[in-house]
mmCIF file of the protein (N, C-alpha, C, O) and its ligand, coordinates in Angstrom:
data_MODEL
# 
_entry.id   MODEL 
# 
loop_
_entity.id 
_entity.type 
_entity.pdbx_number_of_molecules 
1 polymer     1 
2 non-polymer 1 
# 
_entity_poly.entity_id                      1 
_entity_poly.type                           'polypeptide(L)' 
_entity_poly.nstd_linkage                   no 
_entity_poly.nstd_monomer                   no 
_entity_poly.pdbx_seq_one_letter_code       MRKWMCLICGFVYDESKGMPSQGIPAGTSWGDVPESWRCPDCGQKKSGFKMRPIDS 
_entity_poly.pdbx_seq_one_letter_code_can   MRKWMCLICGFVYDESKGMPSQGIPAGTSWGDVPESWRCPDCGQKKSGFKMRPIDS 
_entity_poly.pdbx_strand_id                 A 
# 
loop_
_entity_poly_seq.entity_id 
_entity_poly_seq.num 
_entity_poly_seq.mon_id 
_entity_poly_seq.hetero 
1 1  MET n 
1 2  ARG n 
1 3  LYS n 
1 4  TRP n 
1 5  MET n 
1 6  CYS n 
1 7  LEU n 
1 8  ILE n 
1 9  CYS n 
1 10 GLY n 
1 11 PHE n 
1 12 VAL n 
1 13 TYR n 
1 14 ASP n 
1 15 GLU n 
1 16 SER n 
1 17 LYS n 
1 18 GLY n 
1 19 MET n 
1 20 PRO n 
1 21 SER n 
1 22 GLN n 
1 23 GLY n 
1 24 ILE n 
1 25 PRO n 
1 26 ALA n 
1 27 GLY n 
1 28 THR n 
1 29 SER n 
1 30 TRP n 
1 31 GLY n 
1 32 ASP n 
1 33 VAL n 
1 34 PRO n 
1 35 GLU n 
1 36 SER n 
1 37 TRP n 
1 38 ARG n 
1 39 CYS n 
1 40 PRO n 
1 41 ASP n 
1 42 CYS n 
1 43 GLY n 
1 44 GLN n 
1 45 LYS n 
1 46 LYS n 
1 47 SER n 
1 48 GLY n 
1 49 PHE n 
1 50 LYS n 
1 51 MET n 
1 52 ARG n 
1 53 PRO n 
1 54 ILE n 
1 55 ASP n 
1 56 SER n 
# 
loop_
_struct_asym.id 
_struct_asym.entity_id 
A 1 
B 2 
# 
loop_
_chem_comp.id 
_chem_comp.type 
_chem_comp.mon_nstd_flag 
ALA 'L-peptide linking' y 
ARG 'L-peptide linking' y 
ASP 'L-peptide linking' y 
CYS 'L-peptide linking' y 
GLN 'L-peptide linking' y 
GLU 'L-peptide linking' y 
GLY 'peptide linking'   y 
ILE 'L-peptide linking' y 
LEU 'L-peptide linking' y 
LYS 'L-peptide linking' y 
MET 'L-peptide linking' y 
PHE 'L-peptide linking' y 
PRO 'L-peptide linking' y 
SER 'L-peptide linking' y 
THR 'L-peptide linking' y 
TRP 'L-peptide linking' y 
TYR 'L-peptide linking' y 
VAL 'L-peptide linking' y 
ZN  non-polymer         . 
# 
_pdbx_entity_nonpoly.entity_id   2 
_pdbx_entity_nonpoly.name        ? 
_pdbx_entity_nonpoly.comp_id     ZN 
# 
_pdbx_nonpoly_scheme.asym_id         B 
_pdbx_nonpoly_scheme.entity_id       2 
_pdbx_nonpoly_scheme.mon_id          ZN 
_pdbx_nonpoly_scheme.ndb_seq_num     1 
_pdbx_nonpoly_scheme.pdb_seq_num     101 
_pdbx_nonpoly_scheme.auth_seq_num    101 
_pdbx_nonpoly_scheme.pdb_mon_id      ZN 
_pdbx_nonpoly_scheme.auth_mon_id     ZN 
_pdbx_nonpoly_scheme.pdb_strand_id   A 
_pdbx_nonpoly_scheme.pdb_ins_code    . 
# 
loop_
_atom_site.group_PDB 
_atom_site.id 
_atom_site.type_symbol 
_atom_site.label_atom_id 
_atom_site.label_alt_id 
_atom_site.label_comp_id 
_atom_site.label_asym_id 
_atom_site.label_entity_id 
_atom_site.label_seq_id 
_atom_site.pdbx_PDB_ins_code 
_atom_site.Cartn_x 
_atom_site.Cartn_y 
_atom_site.Cartn_z 
_atom_site.occupancy 
_atom_site.B_iso_or_equiv 
_atom_site.pdbx_formal_charge 
_atom_site.auth_seq_id 
_atom_site.auth_comp_id 
_atom_site.auth_asym_id 
_atom_site.auth_atom_id 
_atom_site.pdbx_PDB_model_num 
ATOM   1   N  N  . MET A 1 1  ? -38.096 18.846 79.618 1.00 0.00 ? 1   MET A N  1 
ATOM   2   C  CA . MET A 1 1  ? -38.471 18.397 78.243 1.00 0.00 ? 1   MET A CA 1 
ATOM   3   C  C  . MET A 1 1  ? -39.317 17.237 78.371 1.00 0.00 ? 1   MET A C  1 
ATOM   4   O  O  . MET A 1 1  ? -39.002 16.380 79.196 1.00 0.00 ? 1   MET A O  1 
ATOM   5   N  N  . ARG A 1 2  ? -40.490 17.079 77.568 1.00 0.00 ? 2   ARG A N  1 
ATOM   6   C  CA . ARG A 1 2  ? -41.425 16.007 77.495 1.00 0.00 ? 2   ARG A CA 1 
ATOM   7   C  C  . ARG A 1 2  ? -41.379 15.393 76.227 1.00 0.00 ? 2   ARG A C  1 
ATOM   8   O  O  . ARG A 1 2  ? -40.811 15.919 75.270 1.00 0.00 ? 2   ARG A O  1 
ATOM   9   N  N  . LYS A 1 3  ? -42.023 14.170 76.173 1.00 0.00 ? 3   LYS A N  1 
ATOM   10  C  CA . LYS A 1 3  ? -42.371 13.633 74.914 1.00 0.00 ? 3   LYS A CA 1 
ATOM   11  C  C  . LYS A 1 3  ? -43.892 13.477 74.919 1.00 0.00 ? 3   LYS A C  1 
ATOM   12  O  O  . LYS A 1 3  ? -44.533 13.114 75.905 1.00 0.00 ? 3   LYS A O  1 
ATOM   13  N  N  . TRP A 1 4  ? -44.401 13.780 73.743 1.00 0.00 ? 4   TRP A N  1 
ATOM   14  C  CA . TRP A 1 4  ? -45.978 13.824 73.418 1.00 0.00 ? 4   TRP A CA 1 
ATOM   15  C  C  . TRP A 1 4  ? -46.125 12.755 72.442 1.00 0.00 ? 4   TRP A C  1 
ATOM   16  O  O  . TRP A 1 4  ? -45.277 12.563 71.571 1.00 0.00 ? 4   TRP A O  1 
ATOM   17  N  N  . MET A 1 5  ? -47.182 12.050 72.564 1.00 0.00 ? 5   MET A N  1 
ATOM   18  C  CA . MET A 1 5  ? -47.522 10.904 71.580 1.00 0.00 ? 5   MET A CA 1 
ATOM   19  C  C  . MET A 1 5  ? -48.992 11.317 70.829 1.00 0.00 ? 5   MET A C  1 
ATOM   20  O  O  . MET A 1 5  ? -49.984 11.679 71.461 1.00 0.00 ? 5   MET A O  1 
ATOM   21  N  N  . CYS A 1 6  ? -48.937 11.212 69.628 1.00 0.00 ? 6   CYS A N  1 
ATOM   22  C  CA . CYS A 1 6  ? -50.283 11.496 68.931 1.00 0.00 ? 6   CYS A CA 1 
ATOM   23  C  C  . CYS A 1 6  ? -51.187 10.194 69.068 1.00 0.00 ? 6   CYS A C  1 
ATOM   24  O  O  . CYS A 1 6  ? -50.831 9.073  68.706 1.00 0.00 ? 6   CYS A O  1 
ATOM   25  N  N  . LEU A 1 7  ? -52.358 10.500 69.621 1.00 0.00 ? 7   LEU A N  1 
ATOM   26  C  CA . LEU A 1 7  ? -53.318 9.323  69.955 1.00 0.00 ? 7   LEU A CA 1 
ATOM   27  C  C  . LEU A 1 7  ? -53.929 8.752  68.666 1.00 0.00 ? 7   LEU A C  1 
ATOM   28  O  O  . LEU A 1 7  ? -54.546 7.688  68.709 1.00 0.00 ? 7   LEU A O  1 
ATOM   29  N  N  . ILE A 1 8  ? -53.774 9.422  67.540 1.00 0.00 ? 8   ILE A N  1 
ATOM   30  C  CA . ILE A 1 8  ? -54.276 9.024  66.405 1.00 0.00 ? 8   ILE A CA 1 
ATOM   31  C  C  . ILE A 1 8  ? -53.392 7.937  65.723 1.00 0.00 ? 8   ILE A C  1 
ATOM   32  O  O  . ILE A 1 8  ? -53.879 6.853  65.400 1.00 0.00 ? 8   ILE A O  1 
ATOM   33  N  N  . CYS A 1 9  ? -52.109 8.241  65.514 1.00 0.00 ? 9   CYS A N  1 
ATOM   34  C  CA . CYS A 1 9  ? -51.227 7.372  64.895 1.00 0.00 ? 9   CYS A CA 1 
ATOM   35  C  C  . CYS A 1 9  ? -50.104 6.807  65.629 1.00 0.00 ? 9   CYS A C  1 
ATOM   36  O  O  . CYS A 1 9  ? -49.468 5.853  65.183 1.00 0.00 ? 9   CYS A O  1 
ATOM   37  N  N  . GLY A 1 10 ? -49.826 7.395  66.802 1.00 0.00 ? 10  GLY A N  1 
ATOM   38  C  CA . GLY A 1 10 ? -48.624 6.881  67.611 1.00 0.00 ? 10  GLY A CA 1 
ATOM   39  C  C  . GLY A 1 10 ? -47.388 7.626  67.452 1.00 0.00 ? 10  GLY A C  1 
ATOM   40  O  O  . GLY A 1 10 ? -46.397 7.344  68.126 1.00 0.00 ? 10  GLY A O  1 
ATOM   41  N  N  . PHE A 1 11 ? -47.395 8.615  66.548 1.00 0.00 ? 11  PHE A N  1 
ATOM   42  C  CA . PHE A 1 11 ? -46.216 9.370  66.309 1.00 0.00 ? 11  PHE A CA 1 
ATOM   43  C  C  . PHE A 1 11 ? -45.827 10.176 67.689 1.00 0.00 ? 11  PHE A C  1 
ATOM   44  O  O  . PHE A 1 11 ? -46.694 10.753 68.345 1.00 0.00 ? 11  PHE A O  1 
ATOM   45  N  N  . VAL A 1 12 ? -44.485 10.161 68.053 1.00 0.00 ? 12  VAL A N  1 
ATOM   46  C  CA . VAL A 1 12 ? -44.078 10.748 69.220 1.00 0.00 ? 12  VAL A CA 1 
ATOM   47  C  C  . VAL A 1 12 ? -43.238 12.047 68.919 1.00 0.00 ? 12  VAL A C  1 
ATOM   48  O  O  . VAL A 1 12 ? -42.221 11.955 68.230 1.00 0.00 ? 12  VAL A O  1 
ATOM   49  N  N  . TYR A 1 13 ? -43.640 13.212 69.411 1.00 0.00 ? 13  TYR A N  1 
ATOM   50  C  CA . TYR A 1 13 ? -42.860 14.326 69.376 1.00 0.00 ? 13  TYR A CA 1 
ATOM   51  C  C  . TYR A 1 13 ? -41.935 14.440 70.750 1.00 0.00 ? 13  TYR A C  1 
ATOM   52  O  O  . TYR A 1 13 ? -42.444 14.363 71.868 1.00 0.00 ? 13  TYR A O  1 
ATOM   53  N  N  . ASP A 1 14 ? -40.604 14.621 70.544 1.00 0.00 ? 14  ASP A N  1 
ATOM   54  C  CA . ASP A 1 14 ? -39.787 14.649 71.612 1.00 0.00 ? 14  ASP A CA 1 
ATOM   55  C  C  . ASP A 1 14 ? -39.214 16.100 71.596 1.00 0.00 ? 14  ASP A C  1 
ATOM   56  O  O  . ASP A 1 14 ? -38.468 16.524 70.713 1.00 0.00 ? 14  ASP A O  1 
ATOM   57  N  N  . GLU A 1 15 ? -39.643 16.803 72.663 1.00 0.00 ? 15  GLU A N  1 
ATOM   58  C  CA . GLU A 1 15 ? -39.194 18.174 72.732 1.00 0.00 ? 15  GLU A CA 1 
ATOM   59  C  C  . GLU A 1 15 ? -37.827 18.595 72.706 1.00 0.00 ? 15  GLU A C  1 
ATOM   60  O  O  . GLU A 1 15 ? -37.427 19.646 72.206 1.00 0.00 ? 15  GLU A O  1 
ATOM   61  N  N  . SER A 1 16 ? -37.008 17.567 73.370 1.00 0.00 ? 16  SER A N  1 
ATOM   62  C  CA . SER A 1 16 ? -35.548 17.603 73.445 1.00 0.00 ? 16  SER A CA 1 
ATOM   63  C  C  . SER A 1 16 ? -34.987 17.599 72.132 1.00 0.00 ? 16  SER A C  1 
ATOM   64  O  O  . SER A 1 16 ? -33.977 18.274 71.930 1.00 0.00 ? 16  SER A O  1 
ATOM   65  N  N  . LYS A 1 17 ? -35.559 16.857 71.112 1.00 0.00 ? 17  LYS A N  1 
ATOM   66  C  CA . LYS A 1 17 ? -35.087 16.729 69.792 1.00 0.00 ? 17  LYS A CA 1 
ATOM   67  C  C  . LYS A 1 17 ? -35.615 17.709 68.816 1.00 0.00 ? 17  LYS A C  1 
ATOM   68  O  O  . LYS A 1 17 ? -34.972 18.027 67.816 1.00 0.00 ? 17  LYS A O  1 
ATOM   69  N  N  . GLY A 1 18 ? -36.902 18.237 69.128 1.00 0.00 ? 18  GLY A N  1 
ATOM   70  C  CA . GLY A 1 18 ? -37.665 19.143 68.085 1.00 0.00 ? 18  GLY A CA 1 
ATOM   71  C  C  . GLY A 1 18 ? -37.919 18.216 66.874 1.00 0.00 ? 18  GLY A C  1 
ATOM   72  O  O  . GLY A 1 18 ? -38.064 16.994 66.914 1.00 0.00 ? 18  GLY A O  1 
ATOM   73  N  N  . MET A 1 19 ? -37.948 19.065 65.732 1.00 0.00 ? 19  MET A N  1 
ATOM   74  C  CA . MET A 1 19 ? -38.160 18.446 64.363 1.00 0.00 ? 19  MET A CA 1 
ATOM   75  C  C  . MET A 1 19 ? -37.515 19.233 63.389 1.00 0.00 ? 19  MET A C  1 
ATOM   76  O  O  . MET A 1 19 ? -38.129 19.864 62.529 1.00 0.00 ? 19  MET A O  1 
ATOM   77  N  N  . PRO A 1 20 ? -36.176 19.205 63.516 1.00 0.00 ? 20  PRO A N  1 
ATOM   78  C  CA . PRO A 1 20 ? -35.412 20.108 62.576 1.00 0.00 ? 20  PRO A CA 1 
ATOM   79  C  C  . PRO A 1 20 ? -35.798 20.140 61.011 1.00 0.00 ? 20  PRO A C  1 
ATOM   80  O  O  . PRO A 1 20 ? -35.708 21.104 60.251 1.00 0.00 ? 20  PRO A O  1 
ATOM   81  N  N  . SER A 1 21 ? -36.270 18.781 60.715 1.00 0.00 ? 21  SER A N  1 
ATOM   82  C  CA . SER A 1 21 ? -36.529 18.696 59.233 1.00 0.00 ? 21  SER A CA 1 
ATOM   83  C  C  . SER A 1 21 ? -37.855 19.592 58.847 1.00 0.00 ? 21  SER A C  1 
ATOM   84  O  O  . SER A 1 21 ? -38.124 19.895 57.684 1.00 0.00 ? 21  SER A O  1 
ATOM   85  N  N  . GLN A 1 22 ? -38.603 19.953 59.925 1.00 0.00 ? 22  GLN A N  1 
ATOM   86  C  CA . GLN A 1 22 ? -39.749 20.863 59.735 1.00 0.00 ? 22  GLN A CA 1 
ATOM   87  C  C  . GLN A 1 22 ? -39.607 22.230 60.290 1.00 0.00 ? 22  GLN A C  1 
ATOM   88  O  O  . GLN A 1 22 ? -40.544 22.994 60.520 1.00 0.00 ? 22  GLN A O  1 
ATOM   89  N  N  . GLY A 1 23 ? -38.210 22.496 60.506 1.00 0.00 ? 23  GLY A N  1 
ATOM   90  C  CA . GLY A 1 23 ? -38.004 23.938 60.991 1.00 0.00 ? 23  GLY A CA 1 
ATOM   91  C  C  . GLY A 1 23 ? -38.377 24.200 62.483 1.00 0.00 ? 23  GLY A C  1 
ATOM   92  O  O  . GLY A 1 23 ? -38.575 25.309 62.979 1.00 0.00 ? 23  GLY A O  1 
ATOM   93  N  N  . ILE A 1 24 ? -38.441 22.984 63.117 1.00 0.00 ? 24  ILE A N  1 
ATOM   94  C  CA . ILE A 1 24 ? -38.703 23.184 64.653 1.00 0.00 ? 24  ILE A CA 1 
ATOM   95  C  C  . ILE A 1 24 ? -37.326 22.836 65.436 1.00 0.00 ? 24  ILE A C  1 
ATOM   96  O  O  . ILE A 1 24 ? -36.932 21.670 65.404 1.00 0.00 ? 24  ILE A O  1 
ATOM   97  N  N  . PRO A 1 25 ? -36.648 23.736 66.078 1.00 0.00 ? 25  PRO A N  1 
ATOM   98  C  CA . PRO A 1 25 ? -35.359 23.410 66.569 1.00 0.00 ? 25  PRO A CA 1 
ATOM   99  C  C  . PRO A 1 25 ? -35.544 22.552 67.822 1.00 0.00 ? 25  PRO A C  1 
ATOM   100 O  O  . PRO A 1 25 ? -36.591 22.514 68.468 1.00 0.00 ? 25  PRO A O  1 
ATOM   101 N  N  . ALA A 1 26 ? -34.397 21.847 68.113 1.00 0.00 ? 26  ALA A N  1 
ATOM   102 C  CA . ALA A 1 26 ? -34.365 20.972 69.353 1.00 0.00 ? 26  ALA A CA 1 
ATOM   103 C  C  . ALA A 1 26 ? -34.674 21.835 70.563 1.00 0.00 ? 26  ALA A C  1 
ATOM   104 O  O  . ALA A 1 26 ? -34.180 22.961 70.628 1.00 0.00 ? 26  ALA A O  1 
ATOM   105 N  N  . GLY A 1 27 ? -35.413 21.403 71.466 1.00 0.00 ? 27  GLY A N  1 
ATOM   106 C  CA . GLY A 1 27 ? -35.698 22.213 72.738 1.00 0.00 ? 27  GLY A CA 1 
ATOM   107 C  C  . GLY A 1 27 ? -37.029 22.946 72.528 1.00 0.00 ? 27  GLY A C  1 
ATOM   108 O  O  . GLY A 1 27 ? -37.294 23.795 73.379 1.00 0.00 ? 27  GLY A O  1 
ATOM   109 N  N  . THR A 1 28 ? -37.801 22.781 71.656 1.00 0.00 ? 28  THR A N  1 
ATOM   110 C  CA . THR A 1 28 ? -39.010 23.594 71.425 1.00 0.00 ? 28  THR A CA 1 
ATOM   111 C  C  . THR A 1 28 ? -40.117 22.777 72.124 1.00 0.00 ? 28  THR A C  1 
ATOM   112 O  O  . THR A 1 28 ? -40.372 21.611 71.821 1.00 0.00 ? 28  THR A O  1 
ATOM   113 N  N  . SER A 1 29 ? -40.730 23.452 73.046 1.00 0.00 ? 29  SER A N  1 
ATOM   114 C  CA . SER A 1 29 ? -41.831 22.825 73.917 1.00 0.00 ? 29  SER A CA 1 
ATOM   115 C  C  . SER A 1 29 ? -42.913 22.578 72.891 1.00 0.00 ? 29  SER A C  1 
ATOM   116 O  O  . SER A 1 29 ? -42.925 23.200 71.829 1.00 0.00 ? 29  SER A O  1 
ATOM   117 N  N  . TRP A 1 30 ? -43.892 21.602 73.230 1.00 0.00 ? 30  TRP A N  1 
ATOM   118 C  CA . TRP A 1 30 ? -45.093 21.470 72.453 1.00 0.00 ? 30  TRP A CA 1 
ATOM   119 C  C  . TRP A 1 30 ? -45.947 22.773 72.318 1.00 0.00 ? 30  TRP A C  1 
ATOM   120 O  O  . TRP A 1 30 ? -46.495 23.076 71.258 1.00 0.00 ? 30  TRP A O  1 
ATOM   121 N  N  . GLY A 1 31 ? -46.019 23.454 73.347 1.00 0.00 ? 31  GLY A N  1 
ATOM   122 C  CA . GLY A 1 31 ? -46.798 24.767 73.504 1.00 0.00 ? 31  GLY A CA 1 
ATOM   123 C  C  . GLY A 1 31 ? -46.219 25.715 72.379 1.00 0.00 ? 31  GLY A C  1 
ATOM   124 O  O  . GLY A 1 31 ? -46.957 26.499 71.783 1.00 0.00 ? 31  GLY A O  1 
ATOM   125 N  N  . ASP A 1 32 ? -44.977 25.621 72.135 1.00 0.00 ? 32  ASP A N  1 
ATOM   126 C  CA . ASP A 1 32 ? -44.405 26.550 71.086 1.00 0.00 ? 32  ASP A CA 1 
ATOM   127 C  C  . ASP A 1 32 ? -44.383 26.077 69.745 1.00 0.00 ? 32  ASP A C  1 
ATOM   128 O  O  . ASP A 1 32 ? -43.891 26.761 68.847 1.00 0.00 ? 32  ASP A O  1 
ATOM   129 N  N  . VAL A 1 33 ? -44.864 24.999 69.553 1.00 0.00 ? 33  VAL A N  1 
ATOM   130 C  CA . VAL A 1 33 ? -44.877 24.393 68.220 1.00 0.00 ? 33  VAL A CA 1 
ATOM   131 C  C  . VAL A 1 33 ? -45.987 25.159 67.436 1.00 0.00 ? 33  VAL A C  1 
ATOM   132 O  O  . VAL A 1 33 ? -47.106 25.253 67.942 1.00 0.00 ? 33  VAL A O  1 
ATOM   133 N  N  . PRO A 1 34 ? -45.703 25.739 66.152 1.00 0.00 ? 34  PRO A N  1 
ATOM   134 C  CA . PRO A 1 34 ? -46.663 26.498 65.447 1.00 0.00 ? 34  PRO A CA 1 
ATOM   135 C  C  . PRO A 1 34 ? -47.983 25.779 65.262 1.00 0.00 ? 34  PRO A C  1 
ATOM   136 O  O  . PRO A 1 34 ? -47.979 24.552 65.166 1.00 0.00 ? 34  PRO A O  1 
ATOM   137 N  N  . GLU A 1 35 ? -49.159 26.497 65.204 1.00 0.00 ? 35  GLU A N  1 
ATOM   138 C  CA . GLU A 1 35 ? -50.329 26.021 65.125 1.00 0.00 ? 35  GLU A CA 1 
ATOM   139 C  C  . GLU A 1 35 ? -50.527 25.330 63.716 1.00 0.00 ? 35  GLU A C  1 
ATOM   140 O  O  . GLU A 1 35 ? -51.396 24.480 63.522 1.00 0.00 ? 35  GLU A O  1 
ATOM   141 N  N  . SER A 1 36 ? -49.590 25.797 62.696 1.00 0.00 ? 36  SER A N  1 
ATOM   142 C  CA . SER A 1 36 ? -49.753 25.339 61.331 1.00 0.00 ? 36  SER A CA 1 
ATOM   143 C  C  . SER A 1 36 ? -49.071 24.051 61.121 1.00 0.00 ? 36  SER A C  1 
ATOM   144 O  O  . SER A 1 36 ? -49.141 23.481 60.033 1.00 0.00 ? 36  SER A O  1 
ATOM   145 N  N  . TRP A 1 37 ? -48.318 23.497 62.263 1.00 0.00 ? 37  TRP A N  1 
ATOM   146 C  CA . TRP A 1 37 ? -47.643 22.170 62.129 1.00 0.00 ? 37  TRP A CA 1 
ATOM   147 C  C  . TRP A 1 37 ? -48.675 21.163 62.021 1.00 0.00 ? 37  TRP A C  1 
ATOM   148 O  O  . TRP A 1 37 ? -49.771 21.212 62.579 1.00 0.00 ? 37  TRP A O  1 
ATOM   149 N  N  . ARG A 1 38 ? -48.215 20.176 61.206 1.00 0.00 ? 38  ARG A N  1 
ATOM   150 C  CA . ARG A 1 38 ? -49.143 18.967 61.143 1.00 0.00 ? 38  ARG A CA 1 
ATOM   151 C  C  . ARG A 1 38 ? -48.323 17.638 61.432 1.00 0.00 ? 38  ARG A C  1 
ATOM   152 O  O  . ARG A 1 38 ? -47.139 17.468 61.140 1.00 0.00 ? 38  ARG A O  1 
ATOM   153 N  N  . CYS A 1 39 ? -49.143 16.747 62.044 1.00 0.00 ? 39  CYS A N  1 
ATOM   154 C  CA . CYS A 1 39 ? -48.426 15.505 62.317 1.00 0.00 ? 39  CYS A CA 1 
ATOM   155 C  C  . CYS A 1 39 ? -47.813 14.899 61.147 1.00 0.00 ? 39  CYS A C  1 
ATOM   156 O  O  . CYS A 1 39 ? -48.547 14.918 60.159 1.00 0.00 ? 39  CYS A O  1 
ATOM   157 N  N  . PRO A 1 40 ? -46.749 14.402 60.994 1.00 0.00 ? 40  PRO A N  1 
ATOM   158 C  CA . PRO A 1 40 ? -45.993 13.994 59.805 1.00 0.00 ? 40  PRO A CA 1 
ATOM   159 C  C  . PRO A 1 40 ? -46.596 12.605 59.351 1.00 0.00 ? 40  PRO A C  1 
ATOM   160 O  O  . PRO A 1 40 ? -46.471 12.162 58.210 1.00 0.00 ? 40  PRO A O  1 
ATOM   161 N  N  . ASP A 1 41 ? -47.255 11.980 60.370 1.00 0.00 ? 41  ASP A N  1 
ATOM   162 C  CA . ASP A 1 41 ? -47.718 10.586 60.018 1.00 0.00 ? 41  ASP A CA 1 
ATOM   163 C  C  . ASP A 1 41 ? -49.207 10.502 59.643 1.00 0.00 ? 41  ASP A C  1 
ATOM   164 O  O  . ASP A 1 41 ? -49.623 9.736  58.774 1.00 0.00 ? 41  ASP A O  1 
ATOM   165 N  N  . CYS A 1 42 ? -49.953 11.306 60.327 1.00 0.00 ? 42  CYS A N  1 
ATOM   166 C  CA . CYS A 1 42 ? -51.396 11.250 60.052 1.00 0.00 ? 42  CYS A CA 1 
ATOM   167 C  C  . CYS A 1 42 ? -52.032 12.656 59.513 1.00 0.00 ? 42  CYS A C  1 
ATOM   168 O  O  . CYS A 1 42 ? -53.199 12.758 59.136 1.00 0.00 ? 42  CYS A O  1 
ATOM   169 N  N  . GLY A 1 43 ? -51.132 13.668 59.534 1.00 0.00 ? 43  GLY A N  1 
ATOM   170 C  CA . GLY A 1 43 ? -51.514 15.026 58.877 1.00 0.00 ? 43  GLY A CA 1 
ATOM   171 C  C  . GLY A 1 43 ? -52.526 15.725 59.744 1.00 0.00 ? 43  GLY A C  1 
ATOM   172 O  O  . GLY A 1 43 ? -53.193 16.633 59.249 1.00 0.00 ? 43  GLY A O  1 
ATOM   173 N  N  . GLN A 1 44 ? -52.698 15.360 61.045 1.00 0.00 ? 44  GLN A N  1 
ATOM   174 C  CA . GLN A 1 44 ? -53.680 16.252 61.766 1.00 0.00 ? 44  GLN A CA 1 
ATOM   175 C  C  . GLN A 1 44 ? -53.060 17.438 62.169 1.00 0.00 ? 44  GLN A C  1 
ATOM   176 O  O  . GLN A 1 44 ? -51.941 17.431 62.682 1.00 0.00 ? 44  GLN A O  1 
ATOM   177 N  N  . LYS A 1 45 ? -53.799 18.602 61.944 1.00 0.00 ? 45  LYS A N  1 
ATOM   178 C  CA . LYS A 1 45 ? -53.305 19.918 62.569 1.00 0.00 ? 45  LYS A CA 1 
ATOM   179 C  C  . LYS A 1 45 ? -53.055 19.927 63.968 1.00 0.00 ? 45  LYS A C  1 
ATOM   180 O  O  . LYS A 1 45 ? -53.709 19.186 64.703 1.00 0.00 ? 45  LYS A O  1 
ATOM   181 N  N  . LYS A 1 46 ? -52.154 20.709 64.429 1.00 0.00 ? 46  LYS A N  1 
ATOM   182 C  CA . LYS A 1 46 ? -51.862 20.881 65.781 1.00 0.00 ? 46  LYS A CA 1 
ATOM   183 C  C  . LYS A 1 46 ? -53.165 21.189 66.532 1.00 0.00 ? 46  LYS A C  1 
ATOM   184 O  O  . LYS A 1 46 ? -53.352 20.687 67.641 1.00 0.00 ? 46  LYS A O  1 
ATOM   185 N  N  . SER A 1 47 ? -54.136 22.057 65.925 1.00 0.00 ? 47  SER A N  1 
ATOM   186 C  CA . SER A 1 47 ? -55.315 22.510 66.745 1.00 0.00 ? 47  SER A CA 1 
ATOM   187 C  C  . SER A 1 47 ? -56.135 21.312 66.920 1.00 0.00 ? 47  SER A C  1 
ATOM   188 O  O  . SER A 1 47 ? -56.919 21.313 67.870 1.00 0.00 ? 47  SER A O  1 
ATOM   189 N  N  . GLY A 1 48 ? -56.082 20.333 66.186 1.00 0.00 ? 48  GLY A N  1 
ATOM   190 C  CA . GLY A 1 48 ? -56.999 19.151 66.220 1.00 0.00 ? 48  GLY A CA 1 
ATOM   191 C  C  . GLY A 1 48 ? -56.346 17.980 66.702 1.00 0.00 ? 48  GLY A C  1 
ATOM   192 O  O  . GLY A 1 48 ? -56.902 16.890 66.570 1.00 0.00 ? 48  GLY A O  1 
ATOM   193 N  N  . PHE A 1 49 ? -55.078 18.095 67.320 1.00 0.00 ? 49  PHE A N  1 
ATOM   194 C  CA . PHE A 1 49 ? -54.258 17.115 67.724 1.00 0.00 ? 49  PHE A CA 1 
ATOM   195 C  C  . PHE A 1 49 ? -54.624 16.479 69.077 1.00 0.00 ? 49  PHE A C  1 
ATOM   196 O  O  . PHE A 1 49 ? -54.938 17.197 70.026 1.00 0.00 ? 49  PHE A O  1 
ATOM   197 N  N  . LYS A 1 50 ? -54.590 15.282 69.164 1.00 0.00 ? 50  LYS A N  1 
ATOM   198 C  CA . LYS A 1 50 ? -54.699 14.564 70.346 1.00 0.00 ? 50  LYS A CA 1 
ATOM   199 C  C  . LYS A 1 50 ? -53.461 14.056 70.917 1.00 0.00 ? 50  LYS A C  1 
ATOM   200 O  O  . LYS A 1 50 ? -53.112 12.959 70.481 1.00 0.00 ? 50  LYS A O  1 
ATOM   201 N  N  . MET A 1 51 ? -52.706 14.612 71.807 1.00 0.00 ? 51  MET A N  1 
ATOM   202 C  CA . MET A 1 51 ? -51.480 14.251 72.342 1.00 0.00 ? 51  MET A CA 1 
ATOM   203 C  C  . MET A 1 51 ? -51.589 13.987 73.770 1.00 0.00 ? 51  MET A C  1 
ATOM   204 O  O  . MET A 1 51 ? -52.295 14.673 74.509 1.00 0.00 ? 51  MET A O  1 
ATOM   205 N  N  . ARG A 1 52 ? -50.864 12.958 74.177 1.00 0.00 ? 52  ARG A N  1 
ATOM   206 C  CA . ARG A 1 52 ? -50.674 12.767 75.580 1.00 0.00 ? 52  ARG A CA 1 
ATOM   207 C  C  . ARG A 1 52 ? -49.159 12.729 76.009 1.00 0.00 ? 52  ARG A C  1 
ATOM   208 O  O  . ARG A 1 52 ? -48.282 12.176 75.346 1.00 0.00 ? 52  ARG A O  1 
ATOM   209 N  N  . PRO A 1 53 ? -48.964 13.377 77.187 1.00 0.00 ? 53  PRO A N  1 
ATOM   210 C  CA . PRO A 1 53 ? -47.519 13.200 77.573 1.00 0.00 ? 53  PRO A CA 1 
ATOM   211 C  C  . PRO A 1 53 ? -46.999 11.780 77.977 1.00 0.00 ? 53  PRO A C  1 
ATOM   212 O  O  . PRO A 1 53 ? -47.686 10.916 78.523 1.00 0.00 ? 53  PRO A O  1 
ATOM   213 N  N  . ILE A 1 54 ? -45.752 11.675 77.645 1.00 0.00 ? 54  ILE A N  1 
ATOM   214 C  CA . ILE A 1 54 ? -45.190 10.212 78.017 1.00 0.00 ? 54  ILE A CA 1 
ATOM   215 C  C  . ILE A 1 54 ? -44.270 10.764 79.063 1.00 0.00 ? 54  ILE A C  1 
ATOM   216 O  O  . ILE A 1 54 ? -43.534 11.726 78.844 1.00 0.00 ? 54  ILE A O  1 
ATOM   217 N  N  . ASP A 1 55 ? -44.333 10.118 80.225 1.00 0.00 ? 55  ASP A N  1 
ATOM   218 C  CA . ASP A 1 55 ? -43.366 10.377 81.329 1.00 0.00 ? 55  ASP A CA 1 
ATOM   219 C  C  . ASP A 1 55 ? -42.333 9.357  81.334 1.00 0.00 ? 55  ASP A C  1 
ATOM   220 O  O  . ASP A 1 55 ? -42.512 8.158  81.548 1.00 0.00 ? 55  ASP A O  1 
ATOM   221 N  N  . SER A 1 56 ? -41.274 9.922  81.086 1.00 0.00 ? 56  SER A N  1 
ATOM   222 C  CA . SER A 1 56 ? -39.969 8.912  81.036 1.00 0.00 ? 56  SER A CA 1 
ATOM   223 C  C  . SER A 1 56 ? -39.512 8.509  82.437 1.00 0.00 ? 56  SER A C  1 
ATOM   224 O  O  . SER A 1 56 ? -38.548 7.757  82.579 1.00 0.00 ? 56  SER A O  1 
HETATM 225 ZN ZN . ZN  B 2 .  ? -50.632 11.612 64.073 1.00 0.00 2 101 ZN  A ZN 1 
# 
């Protein structure tokens, strides 16, 4: 499991936690997040998302 950070707004997606409030269960890898998902902070679509992995 990795964490990914939005380069636009700094939002962090944690694969181990998912995003249950948006219907994404814990343990969902970034690659399995639906294309329709949008960053909750900056609204960027996944297809236009700039994310970088955070190595813990
Ligand atoms: Zn963002």
